[in-house]
One Martini backbone bead per residue (centre of mass of N, CA, C, O) as a GRO file, in nm:
protein
  363
    1MET     BB    1   0.097   0.035   0.022
    2HIS     BB    2   0.026   0.372  -0.090
    3ASP     BB    3   0.086   0.699  -0.113
    4ARG     BB    4  -0.089   0.953  -0.306
    5THR     BB    5  -0.005   1.181  -0.580
    6ARG     BB    6  -0.020   1.407  -0.797
    7GLY     BB    7   0.195   1.523  -1.071
    8SER     BB    8   0.090   1.782  -1.068
    9LEU     BB    9   0.059   2.149  -1.002
   10ALA     BB   10  -0.111   2.106  -0.793
   11ALA     BB   11  -0.195   2.107  -0.490
   12VAL     BB   12  -0.005   1.966  -0.218
   13GLU     BB   13  -0.066   1.750   0.018
   14GLU     BB   14  -0.009   1.610   0.295
   15LEU     BB   15   0.163   1.306   0.365
   16ALA     BB   16   0.145   0.966   0.475
   17ALA     BB   17   0.408   0.801   0.490
   18VAL     BB   18   0.583   0.515   0.421
   19GLU     BB   19   0.782   0.269   0.457
   20ASP     BB   20   1.066   0.180   0.334
   21LEU     BB   21   1.272  -0.074   0.220
   22LEU     BB   22   1.508   0.042   0.412
   23GLY     BB   23   1.374   0.160   0.639
   24ALA     BB   24   1.412   0.309   0.912
   25PRO     BB   25   1.390   0.657   0.827
   26TYR     BB   26   1.258   0.567   0.564
   27GLU     BB   27   1.047   0.708   0.315
   28GLN     BB   28   0.742   0.685   0.106
   29MET     BB   29   0.609   0.816  -0.210
   30THR     BB   30   0.345   0.807  -0.444
   31ILE     BB   31   0.333   0.922  -0.786
   32ASP     BB   32   0.085   0.998  -0.984
   33LEU     BB   33   0.053   0.953  -1.332
   34ASP     BB   34   0.007   0.966  -1.638
   35PRO     BB   35  -0.077   0.768  -1.867
   36ASP     BB   36   0.036   0.548  -2.113
   37ASP     BB   37   0.078   0.308  -2.362
   38GLU     BB   38   0.134   0.095  -2.105
   39GLY     BB   39  -0.005   0.265  -1.871
   40PRO     BB   40   0.049   0.300  -1.566
   41VAL     BB   41   0.212   0.575  -1.374
   42VAL     BB   42   0.505   0.614  -1.160
   43ALA     BB   43   0.654   0.767  -0.871
   44THR     BB   44   0.927   0.781  -0.616
   45LEU     BB   45   0.953   0.921  -0.289
   46VAL     BB   46   1.231   0.961  -0.085
   47ARG     BB   47   1.272   0.995   0.281
   48ARG     BB   48   1.515   1.178   0.499
   49ARG     BB   49   1.522   1.306   0.815
   50CYS     BB   50   1.662   1.526   1.030
   51PRO     BB   51   1.688   1.615   1.358
   52ARG     BB   52   1.850   1.899   1.259
   53PRO     BB   53   1.727   2.127   1.085
   54THR     BB   54   1.803   2.405   0.816
   55GLY     BB   55   1.608   2.445   0.554
   56ARG     BB   56   1.734   2.202   0.394
   57ALA     BB   57   1.753   2.030   0.068
   58VAL     BB   58   1.773   1.718  -0.120
   59LEU     BB   59   1.764   1.605  -0.466
   60TYR     BB   60   1.786   1.284  -0.593
   61ILE     BB   61   1.916   1.170  -0.922
   62HIS     BB   62   1.939   0.916  -1.102
   63GLY     BB   63   2.025   0.693  -1.335
   64TYR     BB   64   2.073   0.464  -1.555
   65THR     BB   65   2.027   0.179  -1.436
   66ASP     BB   66   1.865   0.289  -1.162
   67TYR     BB   67   1.862   0.373  -0.804
   68PHE     BB   68   1.795   0.419  -0.473
   69PHE     BB   69   2.079   0.299  -0.225
   70GLN     BB   70   2.278   0.532  -0.107
   71THR     BB   71   2.295   0.568   0.226
   72HIS     BB   72   2.567   0.726   0.266
   73LEU     BB   73   2.464   0.985   0.130
   74ALA     BB   74   2.241   1.045   0.330
   75ASP     BB   75   2.423   1.062   0.577
   76PHE     BB   76   2.577   1.307   0.487
   77TYR     BB   77   2.345   1.512   0.467
   78VAL     BB   78   2.233   1.482   0.755
   79ASP     BB   79   2.503   1.574   0.890
   80GLN     BB   80   2.449   1.873   0.750
   81GLY     BB   81   2.129   1.936   0.783
   82ILE     BB   82   2.003   1.770   0.528
   83ASP     BB   83   1.740   1.685   0.373
   84PHE     BB   84   1.644   1.373   0.222
   85TYR     BB   85   1.589   1.313  -0.134
   86ALA     BB   86   1.452   1.057  -0.357
   87ILE     BB   87   1.403   0.965  -0.701
   88ASP     BB   88   1.209   0.732  -0.868
   89LEU     BB   89   1.159   0.715  -1.167
   90ARG     BB   90   0.996   0.628  -1.412
   91LYS     BB   91   1.072   0.294  -1.470
   92HIS     BB   92   1.228   0.286  -1.185
   93GLY     BB   93   1.261   0.072  -0.959
   94ARG     BB   94   1.005   0.138  -0.751
   95SER     BB   95   0.846   0.234  -1.040
   96LEU     BB   96   0.848  -0.044  -1.160
   97ARG     BB   97   0.644  -0.223  -1.383
   98SER     BB   98   0.537  -0.513  -1.544
   99HIS     BB   99   0.417  -0.335  -1.807
  100GLN     BB  100   0.709  -0.217  -1.846
  101THR     BB  101   0.971  -0.037  -1.986
  102ALA     BB  102   1.271  -0.010  -1.881
  103ASN     BB  103   1.377   0.320  -1.862
  104PHE     BB  104   1.166   0.464  -2.041
  105CYS     BB  105   1.172   0.732  -2.295
  106ARG     BB  106   1.100   1.012  -2.526
  107ASP     BB  107   1.150   1.245  -2.300
  108ILE     BB  108   1.304   1.413  -2.053
  109ALA     BB  109   1.050   1.599  -1.985
  110GLU     BB  110   0.875   1.383  -1.848
  111TYR     BB  111   1.022   1.419  -1.560
  112PHE     BB  112   0.912   1.699  -1.467
  113THR     BB  113   0.659   1.612  -1.321
  114GLU     BB  114   0.794   1.462  -1.073
  115LEU     BB  115   0.986   1.691  -0.999
  116ASP     BB  116   0.777   1.906  -0.939
  117ALA     BB  117   0.632   1.744  -0.721
  118ALA     BB  118   0.875   1.707  -0.532
  119LEU     BB  119   0.934   2.012  -0.495
  120ARG     BB  120   0.663   2.077  -0.365
  121ILE     BB  121   0.696   1.900  -0.119
  122ILE     BB  122   0.960   2.024  -0.016
  123ARG     BB  123   0.859   2.326   0.000
  124GLU     BB  124   0.534   2.334   0.071
  125VAL     BB  125   0.505   2.092   0.272
  126ASP     BB  126   0.804   2.082   0.428
  127GLY     BB  127   0.944   2.388   0.423
  128HIS     BB  128   1.179   2.456   0.233
  129ALA     BB  129   1.414   2.712   0.138
  130ARG     BB  130   1.639   2.507   0.027
  131VAL     BB  131   1.763   2.357  -0.294
  132LEU     BB  132   1.928   2.064  -0.388
  133VAL     BB  133   2.064   1.913  -0.683
  134ASN     BB  134   2.141   1.555  -0.730
  135GLY     BB  135   2.309   1.425  -1.017
  136HIS     BB  136   2.341   1.112  -1.201
  137SER     BB  137   2.425   1.117  -1.506
  138THR     BB  138   2.127   1.117  -1.635
  139GLY     BB  139   2.043   1.284  -1.384
  140GLY     BB  140   2.229   1.523  -1.461
  141LEU     BB  141   2.100   1.591  -1.728
  142THR     BB  142   1.813   1.632  -1.618
  143ALA     BB  143   1.882   1.855  -1.415
  144CYS     BB  144   1.968   2.068  -1.621
  145VAL     BB  145   1.706   2.094  -1.796
  146TRP     BB  146   1.525   2.151  -1.553
  147ALA     BB  147   1.670   2.405  -1.446
  148ARG     BB  148   1.614   2.568  -1.699
  149HIS     BB  149   1.303   2.545  -1.686
  150ARG     BB  150   1.314   2.677  -1.364
  151ARG     BB  151   1.486   2.946  -1.342
  152ALA     BB  152   1.257   3.174  -1.306
  153ASP     BB  153   1.163   3.053  -1.010
  154ASN     BB  154   1.384   3.004  -0.792
  155VAL     BB  155   1.395   2.669  -0.677
  156ILE     BB  156   1.704   2.631  -0.746
  157ASP     BB  157   2.013   2.673  -0.563
  158ALA     BB  158   2.167   2.396  -0.647
  159LEU     BB  159   2.432   2.183  -0.803
  160PHE     BB  160   2.516   1.826  -0.820
  161LEU     BB  161   2.736   1.661  -1.053
  162ASN     BB  162   2.765   1.311  -1.118
  163SER     BB  163   2.873   1.223  -1.398
  164PRO     BB  164   2.755   1.356  -1.649
  165PHE     BB  165   2.548   1.299  -1.948
  166PHE     BB  166   2.684   1.472  -2.231
  167GLU     BB  167   2.795   1.201  -2.380
  168PHE     BB  168   2.868   0.963  -2.586
  169ASN     BB  169   3.105   0.676  -2.564
  170VAL     BB  170   3.184   0.738  -2.880
  171PRO     BB  171   3.261   0.787  -3.174
  172PRO     BB  172   3.159   1.042  -3.369
  173ALA     BB  173   3.065   0.878  -3.619
  174VAL     BB  174   2.885   0.685  -3.465
  175ARG     BB  175   2.710   0.890  -3.320
  176SER     BB  176   2.591   1.022  -3.575
  177LEU     BB  177   2.472   0.773  -3.712
  178LEU     BB  178   2.292   0.670  -3.484
  179GLY     BB  179   2.134   0.928  -3.434
  180ARG     BB  180   2.001   0.953  -3.715
  181THR     BB  181   1.879   0.672  -3.743
  182TYR     BB  182   1.712   0.663  -3.460
  183ALA     BB  183   1.544   0.915  -3.506
  184ARG     BB  184   1.376   0.784  -3.731
  185VAL     BB  185   1.282   0.529  -3.585
  186ALA     BB  186   1.139   0.670  -3.333
  187LYS     BB  187   0.885   0.782  -3.485
  188HIS     BB  188   0.770   0.462  -3.522
  189ARG     BB  189   0.995   0.286  -3.320
  190PRO     BB  190   1.075   0.348  -3.002
  191TYR     BB  191   1.129   0.027  -2.906
  192ALA     BB  192   1.367  -0.013  -3.059
  193LEU     BB  193   1.658  -0.172  -3.077
  194VAL     BB  194   1.992  -0.114  -2.980
  195PRO     BB  195   2.318  -0.237  -3.076
  196ALA     BB  196   2.370  -0.131  -2.763
  197GLY     BB  197   2.571  -0.088  -2.457
  198LEU     BB  198   2.643  -0.225  -2.173
  199ASN     BB  199   2.869  -0.371  -2.004
  200GLN     BB  200   2.992  -0.558  -1.707
  201VAL     BB  201   3.224  -0.401  -1.573
  202TYR     BB  202   3.089  -0.198  -1.385
  203GLY     BB  203   2.907  -0.391  -1.229
  204ARG     BB  204   3.142  -0.566  -1.119
  205SER     BB  205   3.279  -0.323  -0.955
  206LEU     BB  206   3.025  -0.309  -0.745
  207HIS     BB  207   2.932  -0.592  -0.682
  208ALA     BB  208   2.961  -0.830  -0.422
  209ASP     BB  209   2.939  -1.089  -0.625
  210HIS     BB  210   3.206  -0.974  -0.732
  211GLU     BB  211   3.430  -0.690  -0.718
  212GLY     BB  212   3.263  -0.554  -0.503
  213GLU     BB  213   3.067  -0.384  -0.212
  214TRP     BB  214   2.773  -0.385  -0.328
  215ARG     BB  215   2.420  -0.398  -0.246
  216TYR     BB  216   2.161  -0.477  -0.484
  217ASN     BB  217   1.902  -0.469  -0.717
  218LEU     BB  218   1.940  -0.639  -1.009
  219PRO     BB  219   1.660  -0.600  -1.152
  220TRP     BB  220   1.714  -0.272  -1.132
  221LYS     BB  221   2.055  -0.329  -1.167
  222PRO     BB  222   2.207  -0.453  -1.401
  223LEU     BB  223   2.515  -0.517  -1.503
  224GLY     BB  224   2.437  -0.454  -1.830
  225GLY     BB  225   2.177  -0.338  -1.830
  226PHE     BB  226   1.946  -0.202  -2.026
  227PRO     BB  227   1.802  -0.178  -2.304
  228VAL     BB  228   1.835   0.006  -2.587
  229ARG     BB  229   1.627   0.263  -2.727
  230ALA     BB  230   1.533   0.481  -2.964
  231GLY     BB  231   1.375   0.683  -2.787
  232TRP     BB  232   1.589   0.721  -2.565
  233LEU     BB  233   1.828   0.806  -2.735
  234THR     BB  234   1.689   1.060  -2.852
  235ALA     BB  235   1.630   1.203  -2.584
  236VAL     BB  236   1.925   1.232  -2.498
  237ARG     BB  237   2.035   1.380  -2.744
  238ASN     BB  238   1.853   1.630  -2.709
  239ALA     BB  239   1.955   1.710  -2.428
  240GLN     BB  240   2.253   1.735  -2.506
  241ALA     BB  241   2.215   1.967  -2.706
  242GLN     BB  242   2.140   2.172  -2.491
  243VAL     BB  243   2.397   2.162  -2.326
  244GLN     BB  244   2.599   2.224  -2.569
  245ALA     BB  245   2.459   2.520  -2.612
  246GLY     BB  246   2.364   2.609  -2.340
  247LEU     BB  247   2.184   2.727  -2.024
  248ALA     BB  248   2.201   2.959  -1.802
  249ILE     BB  249   2.245   2.887  -1.514
  250THR     BB  250   2.230   3.052  -1.194
  251ALA     BB  251   2.318   2.836  -1.028
  252PRO     BB  252   2.534   2.670  -0.854
  253ILE     BB  253   2.800   2.438  -0.976
  254LEU     BB  254   2.892   2.095  -0.927
  255VAL     BB  255   3.150   1.904  -1.093
  256GLY     BB  256   3.203   1.552  -1.097
  257THR     BB  257   3.496   1.348  -1.178
  258SER     BB  258   3.692   1.153  -1.320
  259ALA     BB  259   4.035   1.130  -1.427
  260GLY     BB  260   3.935   0.865  -1.580
  261SER     BB  261   3.921   0.600  -1.829
  262TYR     BB  262   3.744   0.289  -1.926
  263ARG     BB  263   3.735   0.096  -2.240
  264SER     BB  264   3.714  -0.183  -2.177
  265THR     BB  265   3.527  -0.508  -2.205
  266THR     BB  266   3.727  -0.613  -1.993
  267TRP     BB  267   3.851  -0.729  -1.710
  268SER     BB  268   4.001  -0.515  -1.453
  269GLU     BB  269   4.131  -0.342  -1.184
  270ALA     BB  270   4.114  -0.060  -1.334
  271ALA     BB  271   3.797  -0.028  -1.306
  272HIS     BB  272   3.813   0.097  -1.010
  273LEU     BB  273   3.985   0.384  -1.126
  274ALA     BB  274   3.741   0.452  -1.333
  275ASP     BB  275   3.545   0.536  -1.600
  276ALA     BB  276   3.330   0.268  -1.745
  277VAL     BB  277   3.118   0.463  -1.924
  278LEU     BB  278   3.243   0.748  -1.946
  279ASN     BB  279   3.382   1.067  -2.054
  280PRO     BB  280   3.526   1.321  -1.874
  281GLU     BB  281   3.592   1.515  -2.115
  282HIS     BB  282   3.296   1.583  -2.179
  283MET     BB  283   3.229   1.720  -1.912
  284ALA     BB  284   3.453   1.941  -1.925
  285ARG     BB  285   3.360   2.072  -2.192
  286TYR     BB  286   3.038   2.144  -2.102
  287ALA     BB  287   3.022   2.271  -1.815
  288PRO     BB  288   3.080   2.584  -1.863
  289GLY     BB  289   2.780   2.613  -2.019
  290LEU     BB  290   2.567   2.596  -1.783
  291GLY     BB  291   2.692   2.865  -1.640
  292ARG     BB  292   2.828   3.123  -1.431
  293HIS     BB  293   2.879   2.888  -1.182
  294VAL     BB  294   3.148   2.663  -1.221
  295THR     BB  295   3.266   2.358  -1.075
  296ILE     BB  296   3.558   2.150  -1.133
  297VAL     BB  297   3.617   1.804  -1.030
  298ARG     BB  298   3.884   1.571  -1.011
  299PHE     BB  299   3.914   1.212  -0.941
  300ASP     BB  300   4.123   0.995  -0.836
  301GLY     BB  301   3.998   0.671  -0.867
  302ALA     BB  302   3.717   0.700  -0.998
  303ARG     BB  303   3.413   0.622  -1.059
  304HIS     BB  304   3.133   0.692  -1.210
  305ASP     BB  305   3.024   0.665  -0.926
  306LEU     BB  306   3.169   0.841  -0.690
  307ILE     BB  307   3.006   0.718  -0.436
  308LEU     BB  308   3.117   0.409  -0.537
  309SER     BB  309   3.383   0.429  -0.454
  310ARG     BB  310   3.635   0.388  -0.293
  311GLU     BB  311   3.671   0.504   0.019
  312PRO     BB  312   3.893   0.725  -0.021
  313VAL     BB  313   3.745   0.862  -0.261
  314ARG     BB  314   3.462   0.915  -0.144
  315ASN     BB  315   3.570   1.089   0.087
  316ALA     BB  316   3.683   1.309  -0.099
  317VAL     BB  317   3.418   1.386  -0.229
  318LEU     BB  318   3.266   1.465   0.036
  319ALA     BB  319   3.466   1.684   0.123
  320GLU     BB  320   3.429   1.865  -0.123
  321LEU     BB  321   3.124   1.899  -0.092
  322ALA     BB  322   3.127   2.028   0.190
  323THR     BB  323   3.282   2.281   0.108
  324TRP     BB  324   3.084   2.378  -0.109
  325LEU     BB  325   2.832   2.400   0.068
  326ASP     BB  326   2.941   2.619   0.260
  327ALA     BB  327   2.962   2.833   0.022
  328TYR     BB  328   2.670   2.765  -0.170
  329PHE     BB  329   2.479   2.605   0.081
  330PRO     BB  330   2.361   2.757   0.311
  331ALA     BB  331   2.194   2.836   0.570
  332PRO     BB  332   1.941   3.009   0.655
  333ASP     BB  333   1.913   3.286   0.863
  334ASP     BB  334   1.567   3.286   0.895
  335VAL     BB  335   1.572   2.975   1.000
  336ALA     BB  336   1.368   2.807   1.252
  337VAL     BB  337   1.406   2.464   1.338
  338PRO     BB  338   1.298   2.222   1.510
  339ALA     BB  339   1.358   1.952   1.659
  340ARG     BB  340   1.347   1.609   1.598
  341ASN     BB  341   1.175   1.292   1.642
  342ILE     BB  342   1.366   1.029   1.538
  343THR     BB  343   1.304   0.708   1.424
  344GLU     BB  344   1.522   0.449   1.438
  345GLY     BB  345   1.625   0.196   1.274
  346ALA     BB  346   1.781  -0.041   1.160
  347PRO     BB  347   2.061  -0.036   1.000
  348ALA     BB  348   2.141  -0.009   0.686
  349THR     BB  349   2.320  -0.130   0.457
  350ALA     BB  350   2.534  -0.001   0.266
  351GLY     BB  351   2.383  -0.019  -0.042
  352ALA     BB  352   2.121  -0.167   0.087
  353THR     BB  353   1.848  -0.347   0.077
  354ARG     BB  354   1.607  -0.539   0.241
  355THR     BB  355   1.508  -0.630  -0.070
  356ALA     BB  356   1.731  -0.735  -0.285
  357ASP     BB  357   1.522  -0.964  -0.438
  358ALA     BB  358   1.327  -0.789  -0.557
  359PRO     BB  359   1.125  -0.765  -0.807
  360ALA     BB  360   1.062  -0.647  -1.090
  361GLY     BB  361   0.745  -0.502  -1.117
  362ASN     BB  362   0.597  -0.415  -0.886
  363ASP     BB  363   0.240  -0.339  -0.801
   0.00000   0.00000   0.00000
């Protein structure tokens, strides 16, 4: 059973959230969205509130073949006095239903509906004065184009982009040919499969059943990713074109990337120490055009998801982020929020859900 709210921009009333699959103190709310050609659509907002709030909140947006499970990231923000929210976008993770094509969209702007609803809950229902958006990979791309869409409203105060997906990591000639070909295909057959996608190197570097240290729901985040489809590829290419043309975002932006890339499709220990999905040079090339105040930091030995890097590296990432937050995302001077009585459940294992084997597509 879930509590539900419409994803429209109508007034959002306060919801009695239910316990998330991570257990207390994580809560979740289900956002009902308009149905599409596959049927009913939902998104899921996960919340963890800190005992001593400061009027600040962060909204975390995951990447492709991804969902929120990084509890140590929530720990970090809560320790900073920042209430933590994460959204599992439509057809991802908690929001994936059995009748749906996993992680599919035709336009990145489709996600604006649930992001707007989440932002309204964070600001108008829960009463936060300042909001940081933290996007990873495709979530970083989505965060950028959404921030541009909402920039006149002054409702996004800062952005942290963790290895944002600004360009496909293939040779330019291949990228151009595939882009043109599948843009035509997408008009008539958006679900057509693209003969390309992730190999299993990155997934193996993460998951504890292979060479990694993290446990998460493999049906929601398979080692080799979900199949790439023409409609999704075209949606991402169109959003990337917006980024590459420049966005003029007014909020301060921190862009974090690995210092290196790993291009091989076969496993080696070096995959632990570089971005095995995207090319950080693409991120560095396009980041300056995002807005007027952009900070770029490269981390030696970082994986694609900086927060899932080995402990010394992820600690360095979080230390850099803490310094940046102190400078560009301070607590409001005029907000006095009383301490909360937060009931803590048994601590969830970092990076693991309590139902790690829950099947994809639960209805």
